[in-house]
C-alpha positions in Angstrom: 99.3 95.0 88.4 95.8 95.1 90.1 95.6 91.4 90.0 99.0 90.8 91.3 98.3 93.1 94.3 94.9 91.4 94.9 96.3 87.9 95.0 99.2 89.2 97.3 96.6 90.7 99.7 94.1 87.7 99.6 96.6 85.0 99.4 94.5 83.0 97.1 93.8 83.3 93.3 90.1 82.5 93.9 89.6 85.3 96.4 91.5 87.8 94.3 89.1 86.8 91.5 86.1 87.4 93.7 87.6 90.8 94.8 88.1 91.9 91.0 84.9 90.3 89.8 86.5 88.3 87.2 87.4 84.6 86.7 90.2 82.9 88.5 91.5 82.0 85.1 91.5 85.8 84.4 93.5 86.4 87.4 96.0 83.7 86.6 96.5 84.7 83.1 97.1 88.5 84.2 99.6 87.4 86.9 101.3 85.0 84.4 101.6 87.8 81.8 103.2 90.1 84.3 105.6 87.5 85.3 106.7 87.0 81.9 107.2 90.6 81.3 109.2 90.9 84.4 111.0 87.5 83.8 110.6 86.4 87.4 108.1 84.4 89.5 106.1 86.6 91.6 104.2 83.7 93.5 104.7 80.2 94.7 101.6 78.1 94.5 100.9 76.3 97.8 98.1 73.9 99.3 96.9 77.0 101.0 97.0 79.3 98.1 99.7 81.5 96.7 102.6 82.9 98.8 105.0 85.7 97.4 108.5 84.9 96.3 111.4 87.1 97.2 111.1 88.9 94.0 107.3 89.2 94.6 108.0 90.8 98.0 110.4 93.1 96.4 108.0 94.1 93.6 104.9 94.6 95.9 105.7 98.1 97.2 106.3 99.3 93.9 103.2 97.8 92.6 101.1 99.5 95.3 102.9 102.8 94.3 101.7 102.4 90.7 98.1 101.7 91.6 98.2 104.8 94.0 99.7 106.9 91.2 96.5 105.7 89.2 94.3 106.6 91.9 95.8 110.1 92.2 95.5 110.6 88.5 91.9 109.7 88.5 91.1 111.8 91.6 92.9 114.9 90.2 90.1 115.4 87.7 87.4 114.8 90.2 88.5 117.2 93.2 86.1 116.6 96.0 84.9 113.3 95.1 87.2 111.2 97.3 87.7 111.3 101.1 90.1 113.6 102.4 93.3 111.5 103.3 95.1 113.1 106.5 97.9 111.4 108.5 97.5 111.8 112.3 101.0 110.1 113.6 98.8 108.1 116.1 95.3 107.3 116.5 95.4 107.9 120.3 97.5 111.2 120.0 96.4 114.8 119.9 96.2 115.2 116.1 93.6 112.5 115.9 91.8 114.4 118.4 92.0 117.5 116.5 90.6 115.6 113.6 87.7 114.1 115.4 86.7 117.6 116.5 86.8 118.7 112.8 84.5 115.8 111.8 82.1 116.7 114.5 81.8 120.0 113.1 81.9 119.1 109.6 80.2 115.6 109.3 79.7 116.1 105.6 83.6 115.7 104.9 84.5 112.3 104.3 87.9 111.3 106.0 90.6 108.8 105.2 92.6 108.7 108.2 96.1 107.0 108.1 99.4 106.9 110.3 102.8 107.3 109.0 106.1 106.8 110.9 107.9 110.2 110.9 108.0 113.7 109.5 110.1 112.9 106.4 107.8 110.1 105.3 104.7 112.3 105.9 106.1 115.1 104.1 107.1 113.0 101.1 103.6 111.5 101.1 102.1 115.2 101.0 104.6 116.1 98.2 103.7 113.0 96.1 100.0 113.3 96.7 99.7 109.9 98.6 98.0 111.9 101.5 96.3 115.4 101.5 97.6 116.7 104.7 99.6 115.8 107.9 100.1 116.8 111.4 103.6 117.3 112.3 106.2 119.4 114.5 108.0 121.2 111.8 110.6 122.3 110.8 113.2 119.8 112.2 116.7 121.2 113.2 118.5 121.8 109.8 115.5 120.9 107.7 113.3 123.1 105.6 110.0 122.2 104.0 110.2 121.4 100.2 109.0 123.9 97.7 105.3 124.0 97.4 104.6 122.6 100.8 102.4 124.8 103.1 102.3 124.7 106.9 100.6 126.3 109.8 100.9 125.8 113.4 97.3 124.9 114.7 97.9 123.4 118.1 100.2 123.9 121.2 99.5 120.6 123.3 100.8 121.0 127.0 103.0 118.0 128.0 102.3 116.4 131.3 104.2 114.2 133.8 102.8 110.7 134.3 103.5 109.0 137.5 102.4 106.1 139.6 100.5 106.6 143.0 103.5 106.2 145.0 105.8 108.5 143.2 107.0 111.6 145.2 105.2 114.0 142.9 102.0 112.0 142.4 100.0 114.5 144.6 101.5 117.7 143.1 99.0 119.8 141.1 101.8 121.1 139.0 105.4 121.2 139.0 108.2 123.2 137.0 110.0 121.5 134.4 113.5 122.4 135.9 112.3 120.8 139.2 112.4 117.5 137.4 116.3 117.6 137.0 117.9 114.7 138.4 114.5 112.6 138.3 114.3 109.5 136.2 112.0 110.2 133.1 111.6 107.0 131.0 110.6 107.2 127.4 111.5 103.7 125.5 109.4 105.0 122.6 111.5 107.7 121.4 113.2 106.8 118.1 116.3 108.8 117.0 115.9 110.9 113.8 112.1 111.6 114.4 110.6 115.0 115.0 109.5 113.9 118.5 113.0 112.7 119.4 114.3 116.1 118.5 111.7 117.8 120.5 112.4 115.8 123.8 116.1 116.3 123.2 115.6 120.1 123.2 113.3 119.9 126.2 115.8 117.8 128.2 118.6 120.4 127.2 116.4 123.4 128.1 115.7 122.4 131.6 118.6 120.1 132.5 116.6 116.8 132.3 117.7 113.3 131.8 115.3 111.3 129.5 116.1 107.6 129.6 115.4 105.7 126.3 116.9 102.5 127.3 115.1 99.0 127.2 112.9 97.7 124.5 109.7 99.5 123.6 106.9 96.9 124.4 104.0 99.6 123.7 102.0 101.7 125.8 100.5 99.1 128.2 103.8 97.6 129.5 105.1 101.3 130.0 102.1 102.1 132.1 102.4 99.1 134.0 106.1 99.9 134.9 105.1 103.4 135.7 102.4 102.4 138.0 104.5 100.3 140.1 107.5 102.4 140.4 108.5 105.2 143.1 111.0 106.7 140.9 110.2 106.3 137.3 107.9 108.7 135.5 107.2 109.7 131.8 106.1 112.5 129.6 102.7 112.4 127.7 100.6 115.0 125.8 97.7 116.4 127.4 95.4 115.1 125.0 96.9 111.7 124.6 94.2 109.3 125.1 95.3 106.4 127.7 93.5 103.7 129.3 94.8 101.9 132.3 93.2 99.4 135.1 91.7 101.3 137.8 94.2 99.8 140.3 97.1 101.4 138.6 96.2 104.8 140.2 98.2 106.8 137.5 98.4 110.4 137.8 98.8 113.2 135.2 100.6 116.2 136.8 100.8 119.7 134.9 103.9 121.3 134.0 104.0 125.0 134.4 106.5 128.0 134.6 106.8 127.5 131.8 104.5 124.9 130.3 106.2 122.8 127.5 103.9 122.5 124.6 104.1 120.3 121.5 103.7 122.4 118.6 101.4 120.5 116.1 101.3 121.9 112.7 99.1 121.1 109.6 101.2 120.5 106.4 99.8 120.3 103.0 100.6 120.7 99.4 99.7 124.4 98.1 98.4 122.9 94.7 96.2 120.4 96.4 92.7 121.3 94.9 90.7 119.2 97.3 88.0 121.7 98.7 87.9 120.0 102.1 91.6 120.9 102.6 90.6 124.6 102.7 87.7 123.8 105.2 90.1 121.8 107.6 92.7 124.6 107.4 90.1 127.2 108.4 88.6 125.0 111.0 91.8 124.6 112.8 93.1 128.1 112.4 90.0 129.7 113.9 89.9 127.3 116.8 93.5 127.2 118.0 93.4 127.6 121.8 96.7 129.0 123.0 98.5 130.2 126.1 99.8 133.8 126.9 103.2 134.6 125.7 105.9 133.7 128.2 103.8 130.8 129.7 104.9 128.3 127.1 108.0 126.6 125.9 108.8 125.1 122.4 112.0 124.4 120.6 113.2 127.4 118.5 113.4 125.4 115.4 109.6 124.7 115.4 107.4 126.5 113.0 106.5 130.0 114.2 102.7 130.6 114.8 100.6 131.0 111.7 103.4 130.7 109.2 101.8 129.6 106.2 
């Protein structure tokens, strides 16, 4: 199985052999044995190396799962010997910043940072042991965390309005969310069924807003280009979202107040996970959570209540 995955990743039997520190003939024999056991061809030999067949493409994710299961089995008898694997949703978003702060405070803790797509995938990964923890807005409407999964709300990230320099609100120091009713808020990156889609649906409903999700999502840079040139379009961003744009864009971050909408980031983990660094991470986040006074913030009613573990 390991030989098959190595060839799939390298694209050449010779490179896979070097990666596994065995002979090319040894790799070929192992893949041939696997193909015989499965009754299908996994690779097509080409002038450039080895290409996965359709059967090989179908088999690859399951092979990776088996190898990850083996890694978890070995790691389970050596707690603390491996890096703490944490999902941060996106490397420019607030959870990545929280994890960077933790690393600065605890440089002795080795971290393996991954990014998963949505809450369901992340919680499933926590439950299966593929990752040790994730940062998510939980729980989503109509959805409860599985048995054995713990969670604690660790950061309320204020949401800001991002405008171009010619937008009517560009010079404002702060605006009330309700004052944005009737204005064009554009967020093409919202994916239905995700926790952030649920959050912004509730935000729009609470303050009478219309959030447009039309048009293809070409990524952050094209979105910023459009916002910078528009007198009417604006978008929402998290206060700790790291954005970089050309100086001539002149983009403005405008605070939202009365109340301040916050995105409620929670740390989610498996209660039976023995990794000692996990407890260190929880303690760090729970003792350093900044917050706003009651009545100043807004968050959806379905999100995890404060410090519910």
